[in-house]
Legacy VTK file of the C-alpha trace (Angstrom):
# vtk DataFile Version 3.0
C-alpha trace
ASCII
DATASET POLYDATA
POINTS 417 float
-6.921 35.040 -35.194
-9.091 31.999 -34.446
-11.234 33.938 -31.992
-11.782 36.826 -34.393
-12.600 34.477 -37.263
-15.221 32.602 -35.262
-16.717 35.785 -33.839
-17.029 37.285 -37.324
-19.365 34.425 -38.220
-21.992 36.029 -36.010
-21.369 39.560 -37.302
-24.459 39.709 -39.549
-27.878 38.111 -39.592
-27.180 36.571 -43.005
-23.961 34.892 -41.850
-25.604 33.555 -38.713
-28.536 32.186 -40.687
-26.339 30.502 -43.303
-24.053 28.842 -40.776
-26.985 27.786 -38.617
-28.758 26.189 -41.580
-25.574 24.419 -42.633
-24.971 22.969 -39.172
-28.594 21.894 -38.774
-28.518 20.160 -42.165
-25.419 18.215 -41.096
-27.058 17.228 -37.815
-30.217 16.044 -39.565
-28.119 14.079 -42.055
-26.154 12.435 -39.245
-29.355 11.605 -37.393
-30.992 10.041 -40.450
-27.844 8.066 -41.239
-27.925 6.514 -37.778
-31.649 5.789 -38.128
-31.077 3.912 -41.390
-28.096 2.111 -39.880
-30.036 0.953 -36.825
-33.132 0.104 -38.844
-31.118 -2.231 -41.060
-28.795 -3.791 -38.489
-30.906 -3.691 -35.337
-29.334 -3.875 -31.898
-26.219 -5.867 -32.530
-25.418 -8.563 -35.079
-22.055 -9.212 -33.468
-21.281 -5.542 -32.911
-20.764 -3.765 -29.625
-23.962 -2.174 -28.362
-24.280 1.598 -28.415
-25.697 3.452 -25.431
-29.174 3.774 -26.884
-29.282 0.005 -27.310
-28.932 -0.254 -23.532
-31.797 2.233 -23.204
-33.945 0.151 -25.543
-33.159 -3.120 -23.771
-34.089 -1.606 -20.420
-37.312 -0.201 -21.858
-38.193 -3.715 -23.039
-37.526 -5.069 -19.557
-40.016 -2.554 -18.135
-42.835 -4.043 -20.220
-41.718 -7.598 -19.479
-41.907 -6.914 -15.752
-38.212 -7.765 -15.371
-36.767 -4.314 -14.758
-34.842 -5.532 -11.712
-32.646 -7.575 -14.090
-31.290 -4.351 -15.579
-29.679 -3.596 -12.218
-28.222 -7.092 -11.746
-24.984 -7.055 -13.680
-24.691 -10.819 -14.145
-28.174 -11.073 -15.664
-27.859 -7.884 -17.689
-24.573 -9.065 -19.202
-26.321 -12.154 -20.565
-29.225 -10.097 -21.927
-26.894 -7.635 -23.648
-24.744 -10.411 -25.106
-27.811 -12.053 -26.603
-29.068 -8.734 -27.962
-25.706 -7.928 -29.580
-25.407 -11.283 -31.285
-22.691 -12.593 -29.007
-20.487 -9.532 -28.417
-18.748 -9.577 -25.029
-19.056 -5.846 -24.337
-21.066 -4.896 -21.258
-22.751 -1.650 -20.237
-23.866 -1.562 -16.583
-27.173 0.098 -15.711
-27.317 2.501 -12.759
-29.953 5.037 -13.805
-32.643 5.890 -11.242
-36.038 4.242 -11.923
-37.460 7.552 -13.162
-35.387 7.248 -16.319
-36.868 3.819 -16.945
-40.336 5.363 -16.946
-39.217 7.901 -19.524
-37.744 5.200 -21.752
-40.613 2.704 -21.546
-42.747 4.113 -24.424
-39.835 3.826 -26.860
-39.886 0.033 -26.530
-43.267 0.001 -28.287
-41.707 0.816 -31.664
-38.827 -0.779 -33.617
-35.284 0.079 -32.573
-34.515 2.449 -35.441
-37.750 4.374 -34.943
-37.181 4.504 -31.187
-33.747 6.024 -31.771
-35.229 8.602 -34.151
-38.011 9.622 -31.773
-35.753 9.862 -28.723
-32.802 11.610 -30.330
-34.800 13.954 -32.575
-37.055 15.119 -29.746
-34.274 15.658 -27.216
-32.025 17.335 -29.804
-34.843 19.705 -30.771
-35.456 20.674 -27.145
-31.734 21.161 -26.532
-31.312 23.386 -29.582
-34.393 25.445 -28.697
-33.167 26.050 -25.146
-29.616 26.776 -26.292
-30.891 29.304 -28.826
-32.846 31.125 -26.118
-29.782 31.277 -23.897
-27.163 32.107 -26.521
-29.124 34.600 -28.609
-26.935 35.969 -31.411
-24.084 33.731 -30.270
-26.060 30.548 -30.959
-24.096 29.597 -34.076
-20.777 30.157 -32.281
-21.779 27.765 -29.503
-22.966 25.228 -32.088
-19.595 25.311 -33.841
-17.646 24.973 -30.594
-19.689 22.003 -29.402
-20.386 20.388 -32.759
-18.046 17.442 -31.996
-19.762 16.781 -28.666
-23.169 16.953 -30.329
-21.921 14.477 -32.924
-20.647 12.092 -30.250
-24.023 12.238 -28.514
-25.807 11.349 -31.757
-23.377 8.523 -32.451
-23.864 6.993 -29.001
-27.568 7.677 -28.723
-27.047 9.153 -25.281
-29.379 11.321 -23.192
-27.096 14.360 -22.996
-29.380 16.519 -25.139
-32.045 15.979 -22.503
-29.849 16.653 -19.472
-28.283 19.739 -21.061
-31.751 21.018 -21.965
-32.974 20.513 -18.397
-29.993 22.419 -17.003
-30.671 25.105 -19.584
-34.304 25.354 -18.493
-33.194 25.766 -14.885
-31.053 28.711 -15.985
-33.694 30.155 -18.282
-36.501 30.213 -15.727
-34.650 30.505 -12.414
-35.417 34.179 -11.827
-38.819 34.816 -13.353
-40.530 31.405 -13.314
-38.935 29.533 -10.414
-41.570 26.800 -10.351
-40.650 25.755 -13.893
-36.980 25.925 -12.950
-37.737 23.658 -10.001
-39.516 21.151 -12.220
-36.515 21.031 -14.555
-34.130 20.660 -11.621
-36.257 17.875 -10.162
-36.278 16.034 -13.482
-32.488 15.961 -13.305
-33.034 13.008 -10.966
-32.254 10.985 -14.100
-28.625 12.111 -13.642
-28.589 13.601 -10.155
-24.811 14.050 -9.913
-25.045 16.847 -12.473
-27.697 18.687 -10.437
-25.646 19.112 -7.250
-24.286 22.536 -8.189
-27.724 23.950 -9.005
-29.267 22.484 -5.868
-26.630 24.342 -3.855
-27.122 27.467 -5.959
-30.871 27.460 -5.312
-30.324 27.060 -1.573
-27.710 29.821 -1.424
-29.984 32.114 -3.410
-32.800 31.173 -1.015
-35.043 30.379 -3.938
-37.303 28.142 -1.909
-39.836 27.782 -4.709
-37.143 26.161 -6.850
-35.976 23.977 -3.961
-39.415 22.803 -2.856
-40.663 22.240 -6.411
-37.581 20.200 -7.290
-37.969 18.197 -4.096
-41.636 17.574 -4.828
-40.841 16.336 -8.352
-38.266 13.908 -6.952
-40.577 12.626 -4.215
-43.658 12.266 -6.414
-41.742 10.556 -9.208
-40.080 8.248 -6.681
-43.467 7.322 -5.258
-44.775 6.531 -8.745
-41.739 4.340 -9.439
-42.215 2.525 -6.138
-45.870 1.921 -6.957
-45.078 0.580 -10.431
-41.855 -1.332 -9.807
-42.062 -2.188 -6.122
-39.861 -1.194 -3.209
-37.198 -3.688 -4.275
-36.306 -1.548 -7.280
-34.436 0.812 -4.969
-32.500 -2.028 -3.385
-31.287 -3.411 -6.698
-30.517 0.084 -7.975
-28.330 0.852 -4.958
-26.566 -2.469 -5.414
-25.884 -1.608 -9.050
-24.442 1.752 -7.988
-22.126 -0.070 -5.587
-21.111 -2.567 -8.272
-20.527 0.288 -10.689
-18.162 1.949 -8.218
-16.153 -1.272 -8.177
-16.035 -1.210 -11.981
-14.801 2.372 -11.841
-12.139 1.595 -9.250
-10.874 -1.365 -11.267
-10.823 0.705 -14.500
-13.397 -1.440 -16.296
-14.893 1.746 -17.716
-13.270 3.562 -20.676
-11.586 6.238 -18.580
-10.142 7.958 -21.650
-13.702 8.907 -22.623
-14.398 10.486 -19.257
-13.934 14.180 -18.489
-13.623 13.890 -14.723
-10.653 14.658 -12.503
-10.786 11.061 -11.326
-10.252 9.790 -14.868
-7.468 12.288 -15.522
-5.544 11.274 -12.411
-6.211 7.562 -12.782
-4.890 7.512 -16.344
-1.671 9.246 -15.288
-0.797 6.489 -12.848
-2.462 7.541 -9.605
-4.191 4.890 -7.538
-7.976 4.770 -7.402
-7.941 6.125 -3.840
-5.715 9.062 -4.753
-7.846 9.801 -7.807
-11.008 9.808 -5.681
-9.349 12.242 -3.262
-8.421 14.474 -6.178
-12.004 14.342 -7.422
-13.214 15.335 -3.966
-10.868 18.319 -3.850
-12.068 19.519 -7.246
-15.697 19.097 -6.148
-15.021 21.309 -3.119
-13.377 23.920 -5.352
-16.395 23.800 -7.660
-18.671 24.425 -4.698
-16.427 27.356 -3.843
-17.016 28.840 -7.289
-20.772 28.643 -6.743
-20.420 30.237 -3.303
-18.317 33.098 -4.652
-20.672 33.680 -7.576
-23.638 34.005 -5.213
-22.033 36.040 -2.440
-20.319 38.444 -4.817
-23.788 39.082 -6.250
-22.622 38.584 -9.798
-25.194 39.146 -12.550
-27.527 36.166 -12.676
-26.420 35.343 -16.203
-22.825 34.966 -15.007
-23.565 33.189 -11.736
-25.851 30.690 -13.472
-23.293 30.200 -16.222
-20.509 29.488 -13.736
-22.762 27.052 -11.898
-23.473 25.251 -15.172
-19.835 24.830 -16.192
-18.802 23.454 -12.792
-21.756 21.035 -12.734
-19.619 18.393 -14.431
-16.975 18.551 -11.678
-18.767 16.718 -8.878
-18.793 13.129 -10.022
-15.992 10.851 -11.226
-18.548 9.367 -13.597
-18.762 11.985 -16.356
-18.346 11.098 -20.028
-17.487 13.148 -23.098
-21.159 13.413 -24.070
-21.977 14.813 -20.602
-19.692 17.722 -21.499
-22.668 19.083 -23.452
-23.903 20.638 -20.190
-20.884 22.921 -20.480
-22.398 24.435 -23.629
-25.261 25.807 -21.547
-22.873 27.581 -19.213
-20.721 28.923 -22.023
-23.780 30.252 -23.852
-24.578 32.305 -20.764
-21.002 33.448 -20.185
-19.993 34.415 -23.719
-21.067 38.095 -23.463
-18.906 38.585 -20.370
-16.012 36.543 -21.736
-15.956 38.439 -25.021
-15.822 41.690 -23.062
-13.151 40.634 -20.555
-10.965 37.983 -22.190
-7.987 38.676 -24.432
-8.071 37.310 -27.960
-5.704 34.414 -27.235
-7.777 33.490 -24.193
-10.958 33.469 -26.244
-9.203 31.305 -28.835
-8.431 28.735 -26.130
-12.012 28.870 -24.864
-13.356 28.280 -28.378
-10.847 25.561 -29.331
-10.551 23.518 -26.128
-14.062 21.977 -26.239
-13.222 20.222 -29.524
-10.651 17.727 -28.152
-12.483 17.496 -24.832
-15.642 16.356 -26.579
-14.135 14.342 -29.414
-10.856 12.692 -28.370
-12.242 9.743 -26.424
-14.803 8.721 -29.003
-12.358 9.137 -31.890
-9.855 6.948 -30.044
-12.529 4.281 -29.666
-13.437 4.400 -33.353
-9.844 4.497 -34.573
-8.652 1.648 -32.383
-11.928 -0.297 -32.324
-11.421 -0.589 -28.584
-13.769 -3.137 -26.960
-15.404 -2.432 -23.624
-13.541 -5.336 -22.054
-10.092 -3.903 -22.837
-8.003 -4.184 -19.661
-5.651 -1.404 -20.812
-8.154 1.447 -20.562
-6.254 2.948 -17.656
-3.211 3.328 -19.937
-4.961 5.730 -22.336
-4.777 9.321 -21.118
-8.007 11.153 -20.305
-7.479 14.279 -22.411
-10.935 15.543 -21.502
-10.297 15.279 -17.775
-7.300 17.595 -17.958
-8.783 19.836 -20.611
-11.986 20.630 -18.772
-10.101 21.457 -15.557
-7.846 23.901 -17.402
-10.764 25.428 -19.299
-12.838 26.013 -16.169
-9.823 27.501 -14.386
-9.270 29.965 -17.228
-12.924 31.010 -17.406
-13.278 31.413 -13.646
-10.084 33.471 -13.467
-11.247 35.793 -16.243
-14.693 36.361 -14.755
-13.721 36.659 -11.103
-10.386 38.462 -11.327
-10.733 40.798 -14.275
-12.932 43.754 -15.036
-14.205 44.484 -18.525
-12.764 47.553 -20.187
-14.827 50.715 -20.036
-14.831 50.871 -23.837
-16.224 47.350 -24.113
-18.754 46.804 -21.345
-20.529 43.506 -20.875
-23.613 43.711 -23.098
-27.107 42.698 -22.207
-27.936 39.609 -24.219
-31.132 38.039 -25.404
-34.036 37.001 -23.198
-31.850 36.719 -20.098
-30.946 40.411 -20.056
-33.561 40.932 -17.336
-32.160 38.397 -14.859
LINES 1 418
417 0 1 2 3 4 5 6 7 8 9 10 11 12 13 14 15 16 17 18 19 20 21 22 23 24 25 26 27 28 29 30 31 32 33 34 35 36 37 38 39 40 41 42 43 44 45 46 47 48 49 50 51 52 53 54 55 56 57 58 59 60 61 62 63 64 65 66 67 68 69 70 71 72 73 74 75 76 77 78 79 80 81 82 83 84 85 86 87 88 89 90 91 92 93 94 95 96 97 98 99 100 101 102 103 104 105 106 107 108 109 110 111 112 113 114 115 116 117 118 119 120 121 122 123 124 125 126 127 128 129 130 131 132 133 134 135 136 137 138 139 140 141 142 143 144 145 146 147 148 149 150 151 152 153 154 155 156 157 158 159 160 161 162 163 164 165 166 167 168 169 170 171 172 173 174 175 176 177 178 179 180 181 182 183 184 185 186 187 188 189 190 191 192 193 194 195 196 197 198 199 200 201 202 203 204 205 206 207 208 209 210 211 212 213 214 215 216 217 218 219 220 221 222 223 224 225 226 227 228 229 230 231 232 233 234 235 236 237 238 239 240 241 242 243 244 245 246 247 248 249 250 251 252 253 254 255 256 257 258 259 260 261 262 263 264 265 266 267 268 269 270 271 272 273 274 275 276 277 278 279 280 281 282 283 284 285 286 287 288 289 290 291 292 293 294 295 296 297 298 299 300 301 302 303 304 305 306 307 308 309 310 311 312 313 314 315 316 317 318 319 320 321 322 323 324 325 326 327 328 329 330 331 332 333 334 335 336 337 338 339 340 341 342 343 344 345 346 347 348 349 350 351 352 353 354 355 356 357 358 359 360 361 362 363 364 365 366 367 368 369 370 371 372 373 374 375 376 377 378 379 380 381 382 383 384 385 386 387 388 389 390 391 392 393 394 395 396 397 398 399 400 401 402 403 404 405 406 407 408 409 410 411 412 413 414 415 416
């Protein structure tokens, strides 16, 4: 019933247009509300900092010539506490230097305007790419991932950008591999979500994608070294090490993560056992990519499978990072609607809602501070949900044939790949 109801939304051009306009109006309203909020209250005033506040603080440090302090947790904690008006919450910084370059221009305008420019531009790119990939199913994907989109807006995170980059890799992989390589190389800002596509490109022997991505990483790294000095890499690696300690000691909000590590850790497993479980899942995810390539599945399906398993490689994956999954699902929907039973499609459409929303809603409802020592006691719903969802999708696509009366349709601009 749920599946049929949602699929009927896309049955006519008029319905699709009306629902799309309605969703876009809500997104614009949410964006403007946050802009007004940030413009009036600024970074903190005794409140916990949101993610974009950390972006803005780091961008300021770039212009001050003190970027290395962003990677030194003791110094960054003091800076963030001052910026928040005395709040004790702390957000470590482990992004590669390339992301600092991207953020730097936003420090030249007030905080509220910086949020507007960053979020509006990345949201627009994400929606444009998603529309190209999803075609007539665009509104269905928007509905399914509306909670995750809302969480991303609320946090001011960069997930619109990373999802758009993954989408561009998929969009251009076959016909414009150099552009796909550029997009893959730009994923250096969150490299753990690019592992699956790096392997995919190698297995497909798409050397243009591989070499272009490598060139983007090397050139951008050289620019960062020239601007920030060689020491920036040393302090970044130290921050990554310190962050791993934070993760092991459950100083991160694990209930907001969607990784296997978080799922196991919040059910009582030790950090070591949870890391082993994460490693096993990463190997299985690589296996999905291998099978997709060597079975010579249609490119739309193999790219879609690669996208949905991209979030399985790192223990550090939050609810907003789940937005990458929307790219994969947009590609896979034609095949899933042809092969999956109605109850299976209902699960596929419904599961992303709690995966994307539970952690953030728990934070809002309980006003949980980032220093709460009981984070490990709150179950990671997303971690379990995403594992079950991927298992279901992979099983449907790899083990089941579509009925002869309902073949997998060609869809949108990717029908040629």
